[in-house]
N, C-alpha and C positions, 0 to 999 in steps of 0.2 A: 434435551434433558430427559433422562429416564425416570419415570414415576411408577410406583407400584399401585395399581388401581384394583381395589377389591371389588369383585363382581358379586353382587348379592343375588341370591336365588329368588325367584318369584314363586311364592307358595300361597295356597288358599288358606283361609282361616281354619278350615277343618284340618288341613295338614299341620298347621302350626299348633293347634290345640292338641293334636295327637302327640306331637313331639314333647309338648309340655307335660302331658299326661304320663308319657313314658319316663320322663326325667323324674317326676314326683314318685313314680313307682319304685325308683331306686333309692331315693333319699329325700329328706326334708330340704327345702330350698327357700331362700328369700327371692324377692322379685329381681334383685340385682343378680343373683345367681342364675336365674332363668334367662335374664337378658344376656349374660355372658355366654351361656351355653348356646343360645340361638345365634349370637354374633359369631361364635366359633364355627358354627355350621353355615356361615355366610347368609344368614337370614336377617333381614333388616326389619326391626320392629322397635316401637317406642315403649317406654316404661308404662305409660298410661294404657297402651294397648294390652300389655301383659295383664294388668289388673282387670281389664275388661274380659280378656280370655279366661282368666281364672274364674270370674263370675259366670261366664257362659258354660264352662266345664261343670261347675256346681249345679247349674240350672238344667242343662240339657244332655250332657255327655257321659254322666256317670252311670255305672251299672247299679242294679238294685242293692241297697244297703251300703253302697260306697258313699263317701263324702270327703270333702276337703275342709280341714280345719287349720287354724293358725294359732301360734302362740307368739308372744312378744319376747324377743330375745335381747341380747346385748345391744346397746345404742338404739333401743326402741324399734328395732327392725322386726317386721312380721316374718315368721318362719312358717311356710305352708307345708302341710303334710297330707298325704293321701291315705285315708283310712279305708281298708278293704274289709269285706264281710268276715274274713277269717280272723280279724283282729277284734276281739270281744271287748277289750279295755282301751280307752283313750289314754295315751301317755302324755304327761307334761314334762317340761325340762327337769323338774325336781325328781320325777319318777326315774328319768334316765340317769341322772347323777347318782341317785340312790342305788340303782343297779350296779353302777361302776364302783361305788363304795363297797357294796356287798362283795363284788368279785375280789377287790383288793384286800378285804378283811377276812377272807376265808383262810383257814389254817393251811399250812403247807401240805398236809395229807391230801386235801381236796384239790389244791391248785396244781400239784405235781403228780402224785401217785394215782389220782382218780379223775384226771382232767377229762378223759373221754366220757366217763359217766356223768360228770357235772354238765358237760355240753349237751348231753341228751336230756337231762332234767331241765336245763334252761329253756328248751323249746317245748318239751312235752310233759312236764311233771304233773300239771293239773289234769290233763286228759288221762294220764297213766293212773293216777289215784282214783279217778272217777270210774274207770273201766275195770280196775282190779281190786276194788274195795273188798270183794268177797274172798280174795286169795291172800291178801297182805294185811299186816297190822300197821297202823300209823299212829304215832304218838300225838295227842292233842297239843295245841300250842301252849296251854297252861301247864303241861308237864315237860316241856322242852326248856329246861332251866339252864341259865348261865350265871356264874358268880359276878361277871364283869370286873374281876380282879385286874388291876393295873390297866383299866380301860378308861378313857377320858369321858367326861360328862359335860356337855356344853349346851348353850341355848340357841335360839333361832338365829341370832347374829352370827354365831360360828357356822351354822348350817349354810347361811347365805355366803359366807366367806368360802366355804368348801365348794359351793356351786360355782362361784366366780373363778376359783383357782382351776377347777376341772375344765371350765369353758376356755380359760387361757391356754391350758395344756393341749386341749383338743384342737384348738384353732391356731396354735403356735403364735400367740400374741404376747408381747412383752408386758410384764406387770411392773408398775412403778411402786416400790416399797418405800413408804415414807419413814417408817420406824418399826423397830421390833420392841415388844414389851416382854423382856425376859429372854432367856437363851437356854435351850436344852441340847444343843448340838455343837457347842463350842465355836460359834461363828466368830471369825477374827474381829477384834475390837478396832482394828485400823480402818475398817470400812467407813466410807463417808455416805451419809444419807441426805436426800433420797437416792436410791440406786435402782437402775433398770435391770430387771431380772428376766432371764430367758427360761421359762418353766418347761421341763422335759419329762420328769417322772413323778407320778403319784406313788408315794411309798407308805405302806402300812407297817408300823414297827412298834412293838410293845404296846399294843392297844391304842395307838394314835396315828394320825395321818401327817405325813411330811411331804414337802415338795423339794425335788432335786433339780438343779439347773445351774446355769452360768450367769455370773454378773457381766453385764455388757461392758465392752471396752477393755476390761482387764482379764477376761476369760478365766475367772476364778470359779471353781465348782463349789457349790454350797448345798447343804441339806438344811432346810428350815422347818421347824415345827409350825404348822399352819396356824395353830392356836396362838402363837407368839407374834404373828404379824399384826401390828397395830393398825395404823392408817395405811391405805394402799389405793392405787388407782389402776383401773383396767385401761389399757390403751388399744388402739387399733393398728399398732405397729407390728408387722409380721417379721419374724426372724428366720434365717436359714437353719433348719433343724435336723435334716437327715444325717449330716456328718457328725452331729453332736450326741446323738442318742447312745451309740456304742461306747464312746469315751466316757459318757456319764455313768453307764453301767459298770465300766471297769473301775471308775473312781469309787463306787459303792463297794465293789468286791475287794478293793484294797484296804477296806476298813473293817474293824471288828464292830459290827452294828452299823451305825450311820454317822457317828460323831466325827468331827474333824480330827485328823491325825496330828501328832505333835510335830511331825516333819514329813518329808516326802519319801522316806525310806520304807522298804518292805523288810520286815524282820523274820528270821527263822525262830519261831516261838516254840518252846518245849516245856511241858508241864508234867509233873508226876502227880497222880491222883490216887487216893486211897482206894482199896478194892471196891467197896460198895459205891463210892462216889463216881469212880471211873465207869463202873458198870451202868450206873444211872445216866451219866452225861453222854456216853458214846451213842446212845439211842436218840439224841436230839441234834438238831441242826444248829450249829453256831457260826460256821464259816465254810465257804465252798471248798477250802483246801484242807479241812480238818482230817486227821488220820489218828487212829488209836491202835495201840498194841499192848499186850499184857506182859508184865514182867514175871520172873520166876517166883517172886514173893506175893503174887496175885494183885499187886498194884497195877495201875495203868499209866501208859505214857500217851499224852495227847500232843500232836504237832500241828502247827498252823503257820502259814506264811501270810502275814498281813501287817498293817501299820499298828502303831501303839496309840491309844487314845483313852479318854476318860472312861468310856464304856468297858473297855478291856480291864482296866484297873478295878473298877467297881464290881465287875463280874467275878474277878478273882477273890475279892473280899467276901463275896456272897457264899463261897464254899469254905470259909473260915480256915480251920487247921487241917482240912482234908485235901489241900492242894499245896504243892511246892513248885516254885518257878525254877526250872533248870537253866534256861537261857531265854533271852540275851541278858547281859549284865545291866543294860540300861533299864530294862523292865524291873529287874531285881532292886535296883537303886530307887526307882520311883515308888515301888511297893514299900520299901523300908522308910522312905521319907513320909509317905502318907500315914503309915502305921505310927511313926513317931509323933506326928501332928495330932492324930486321934488320941493317942495316949496322953499327950500334953493337955488336950482339951478336958480330959477327965480329972486332971490333977491341978488345974489352975482356974483362975477366974477370967481368963482371956475371953474377950467378946468374940463370938462366932462371926466369921466373915465368909461370904460366898467365894469358893475356890473353884473356878471353872477350868480345871487342869486339862 
């Protein structure tokens, strides 16, 4: 009978400690992570020995000003991190998720047109300011003002929810959503809760963060407002993610904004815009397929290829009588229907009801 016998290497503690040190130089690790890395290198070691090795590294093997710290992550697992002299600030899991939220919250100008500059500042802006203070002017924080218009404001409970969602996306772990409290993206009402959700994308849209991914078993793509997630459970169930990321991005690109489309069709949308409105809108990003051209009367034509959803309809009403739908007919009909309902609301005592078109 043939048996595959793994031959473990015989290494000294010093060699093993060096391998652990090298691994921690690259990334933060749990003890189980270290165990798997050593095992994959055919080095036999116990979990208790790894704890002992980490202690020995801290006491005897670190360079001046180096140290090993740990934070408690999901499922109460200690995550060990090697801090080197060049790192002046100790980072916590909250610091790391805050950085990721900052990246996703940056306007398109910085994320697309100035990405090389932003990457440079990410690594060295503090040193740059210190060394060039005599040559450049910098605005103090109290003069760097934002209106926060159309941006969400939530409490610590929401911040913890964000941290948990980012952890799930980063580690490709399924989130069990027990219920949603409200709906801002037209989530299908036919869904049965609790549902197992495969989180893939962290999406910043209109001043708020959303999660994009697939419902397990039925492979339905959803975008969910993170603030609307009521009760949820983090799981340790890993899902296959590599083949899902690109289809998820294509799903988003098929939509105007991120709300669920009324059907699975892509429509050739054409709008006529007044001269001033068209000149204004054509300088903004609304959809990857948008194109504009000017007519002989100075008005503008905007064309897009995308699905029809609530966001598109409400966006059209935003521009009031400065826009006219040329096609498709289904969009014209929906526009007329909503206009009629809004007019009726002004002329009657009908009780308002939520219409999640």
